[in-house]
N, C-alpha and C positions, 0 to 999 in steps of 0.2 A: 105317592104325591111329592116325594124327595128324590133328591139326585139333580145334577148339573143341565139336563135336559129333560126334565117330567113337565108334564106327563107324557107328552108325545113320545119320547123313546121308551119309557116303560112301556106304555099300550101297544107298541109297534114289538117289541120283545116279547110280551106275554101273548100277542097274536100270532107270533111265529112260532112260539111252543106249543100254542094249542093246534096250528095247520100240520105242523111238520112232525112234532112227536105224540101228539095227540092226549097231551096233558090237559087237564081240568082246571081251569084258570077262573079265579074269582078275584076282579079288580075291585079295591077300596079306595074311595076318593071322592072327590067333588062331582056329582053328575053333570053339572053344567060344563065342565071341562071335559071329563073323560066320554060322555055319551058321542059328541060329534067325533071324536078321535074313532071310536068303536064304528060310526057310520061310514067314516073314510075308508076303513079297512073292510068294510062290508060282513060284520060280524054281531051286528045288533040280534039279541035274542039268542046268540050262541055263548057269548062270553057274559057270566053273571058279573052283575054291576052291584055293589054294597055302598050304599050311600054314607060318607063321612065328610062333613063340611069343614072339618078343623084339619090341620096338619102342624107338623113339628119342623120348624127352621132348623139349618144346618149350623147353627151358632146357640141352639137352645140347649143342647146336651142332655145330662141324666135327670135333672130337674123337671123336663117335660112330661116324664111320666105321672107327676103329680099336677102340674099345670093345665094338661090337655088330656084330660080322662076320654075325650071322644075324638080324639085324632086318628089319622087313617092308620097308623101304626097299632095304636090301642085296639080298634075294632077288629084289625086283622088278627092280633094275636087273641081276641075275644073269639074268633071264629074257630080257631084251633081249639081253644078250652072247650066250646060248645060241642066240638065232633064235627063242624060243617066244612072244615079243612086240616089237611095234614103239615102243613109248612106255611112259614110266614118267609118272604122274599121283600126286601126293601134294599133301596138305593139311598134312603136318608141318613140322618145321623146316627154313627155307629153308638155312641153313649146312648142314645135314646131307646134305640133298638134293644139294647142289652137290659138297660133298667125296666122299660116297659114291659120286656119278655120276663123278666126275671119277677116281676110285680104279679102280672097276668098268668103265668104259666107256670111259675115256681121251677127250683132246681130240682134235678133228679137227687134221691135219696142219698145222703152221704156226700153228694157234691157240695163243696165250699163255695167255689165261685164258678162262673161260666167261662169259658174260653173262646175266640177265633181261631179257627184253622185255616189256613191257607195251603193249597198245593203248589209247590214249585216245580217249574218244568224240567225237571233232572231225568237222564236215564240210566237203567231201563225202566224205572218207574218213578213216578212224581214223588217227592220230598214234602213230609208234611209239617209245614212251621207253624207252631201253637206257643205262646199267644201272639196273636197279629194286632192287637190294640184293646182288647176288653177290660183287662184289669192292669193297670199302669204300676200299681205298687203292691203285688202280692206278697204274701208270707210264703216261705219255703216250702212249706207243706201243701200249699198250691200248686207250686211247681212239680210236685211230685204227682199230684193228681192229674195236672195237665198232660204229664209223660203218660198216664194209663187212659186218660181220655183220647190223645193223639194215637196210640198205640191202638186203640179200638177202632179209630176211624180209618185208620192205613191198613188194618186187617181187614174190615167189611167192606171199604169202598173200593182198594186197589188190590184186594186179594194178596196182602203180603204176610206170609207167615210168620210169626215171631219178628215182628218190625224191631230193627235196631234204632235205640234212644241214644240222640246226642243232646248235651246241655251246652247251649250258646255262652261261651266266656272269652276272655283276651289271652287265653291261652290253651295247649291241651294239657297240661300238666295239672294233677288234680288240686294243687293249693293256689292256683290261679284265679283271678275273679274278686268280687265283692263279697261282704259277708252273705248277702242273699245266694250266690251262686255256689260258696264254699259249702254251706248248710245244705242247699238242695242237693248237690253233689253227694254229701254224707248220706243223705234219705234215699236217693236212686241208687245208692251202692248198697245198703243194706236190704235186710229181708222185709217185704211190704208187711205193712201192720195192718190188724183188723181183718186178715183173710182176704186182703186185695189180691188181684192178680200180679202175678210178679212181671217185670219190667226187664227187657233184654236191652239194658243201660252198657253203652259204648264208650263212655266218659265225656270229656269235654269236645267240643268242635269251636272254631273259630269262624270268623265273618266271611273268609275266603272259602270256607267249605259250604257255603249255603247251596251252591248249585253244584257242587262237586259230587253228590250222590255216595258221599259216604257212609252216610245212615238214613234210614227211613222216615225219622222223626227228629225234628229240630225245638228243644223247649226253651223258653225264655220268659221273662216278663214282658208284659204288653207295650209297654215305652220302647224298650229295645226293639222288640219284634216289629213293631211298627215303622221305628226308624229303618231297620234293616230291609224290610220289605219295600219302602219308598224309594231306598237305595237302589235296590236291584232293579226297579220299575224304572228310575231315572237313567241307572246305566244302560239300561237295554234301549231306550229311546234315544241317549245320546250315541250309542254305537251305531243304530240303524241309521242315524241321520248323517254320521260320518260315513257309513258305508255306501249311501246313495250319493253322496257328493263326490266321495272318490270314484263311484263307478261312471256317475256321469263325465267326471272331467277326463277319465280314461277313455271312454266313448268318443266323446269329443276330440280329443288327441287323437285316437286311429282313424277318426273321419277325416281329420285335417290331413293327416299323412298320407292317406290314399287321395287326395284330393277333391274330398267331400263337401269340404268347407271353403270358403273365401278365405284369402290369404289375409285379409284384414282383421279377421274375426280371431279373437284370442280364444284358446281353450282354457275349460276349467269353470268352476259355478260362480267365480267372481265376476262383477259389472265390469265392462269395457269404461272405466270412467278415467282413464288416463291417470291414475294415482300413482301407477309404476314408474311413469315418465318423470313424476315429480319428485322422486326420490323415496317413495313410501315403499315399503316391503311388501312382496305379495308371496304368501307362504304357499307351500304345496301341500295338497292333502294327505292326511296319513294313510298309507299303504300304497302310495303311488310308487313306481318304479324310479330311478334316477334320470331316465329319458325325459318323462312329462316335466321333472321338475327343473330340468335343464332348459326347458321351453319357456320357462317362466321368469329366467333371470334378466333382468334389465338392467342397463345402466342408466344410471340418473340424467347422464347430460345427453344421453344418445338415445335411449330408450329401446334398443336392441343389442343382442350380443354378437359381436363380430363373429364371422365363420372362421372356421379352422384354416391354416395357410393351405393354399391351393384348391381352396372352395370359392365359389362365386360369393360375394358379399351382398348386402342388401337387406332389407326388413325382412322377416320370417326366415330367412335362409337357414338360420342356426337350428330353427325348429325342425324343419324338413330334412335336414340333413343328419341330425341326431336321429329322427324317427326311421331314417331309410336305413341306418346303419345298425339298428336295435338296439340293444340296452348297451351304454357306453361303460366300458371300464373305468375304474376310480383315475388312473393316471390319464384319461382321455379327458376327464372332467377337469381335473386339475390343469390339464395343458388349456382347455378352452377357456377357463377363467383366468389363468396367468396371460394368454394372449390377449383377452378383452382387457386386462389392467395395463397390460404393456400398449397395446393400439391407443386406448384413451388417453396415456401419458403422451404418447406423439401427437394425438389429435390436438390436445389442449396446448403444448408446446407451438404447434403450426399455428393456432388461433392468436396466440400472444405475439 
């Protein structure tokens, strides 16, 4: 019942897993909301539904394990405890899932605290980031255990023999970082205590190494790991948006150069609202060549770049001549801009 688009998105994903992958799914939630969605997908009687009228809100956090003992997360964890399910999947509050799982399922023997592992899309194999938000203020001994948990996960799930483990810090040198990372570095460099499995520790890694594939497991505290994960997600979304914007502008420029668009339409993702003619700058998208950038240079008092000497003038001529000649050299760009300034000065003097 948790998540941004629950329960519709949760039910749709569960039905897809059931139909495409043959996974046995047990949905836990309010029957009045979930049953109509199952009927919509045509899986009534095929996907089991366990009633849980209570749910945990995203803002409730870890104390929900005590306040709501009959929430959908608590009932799902109880199904695993009773052997009626083998795993719990939730899009709800992370703190609530971790706290309720610790209360209902308990930790593995010897494990001090659980951790959230996230697979980063690196090549040739994914990189496991642990912890990504479960324990925001751990002790150094917990980070050492996170390294062992992450190594086991990378070995079992991704088939990596002897995974390389890196400790996220502000520098690659051993002495860099705060007290937590420096002490964790010492523990990871030493022989494991109490007969624990050895860790293939590769030293410190920095934030720029998250997607570099230098190590197979990156260990950090939950606060830093969650911030790093959200930064990577935001950067990926920003880069994709910029790429789509630049690609759309480039395609429009190509279409206009070939006569596929009316001469009055301006290429690029910005609206044709006349702001450039009013003196506002019209930036070129990142990644474009100088040629499309030149087509967007507008004189505040004229609204068009004068054509180079020997070329016919008029609105839109500069864009067409530059596209026809391919990518202009830097001296051509300087010549065009200086010609525009000189022409504008002559026109202003004549106007006076």
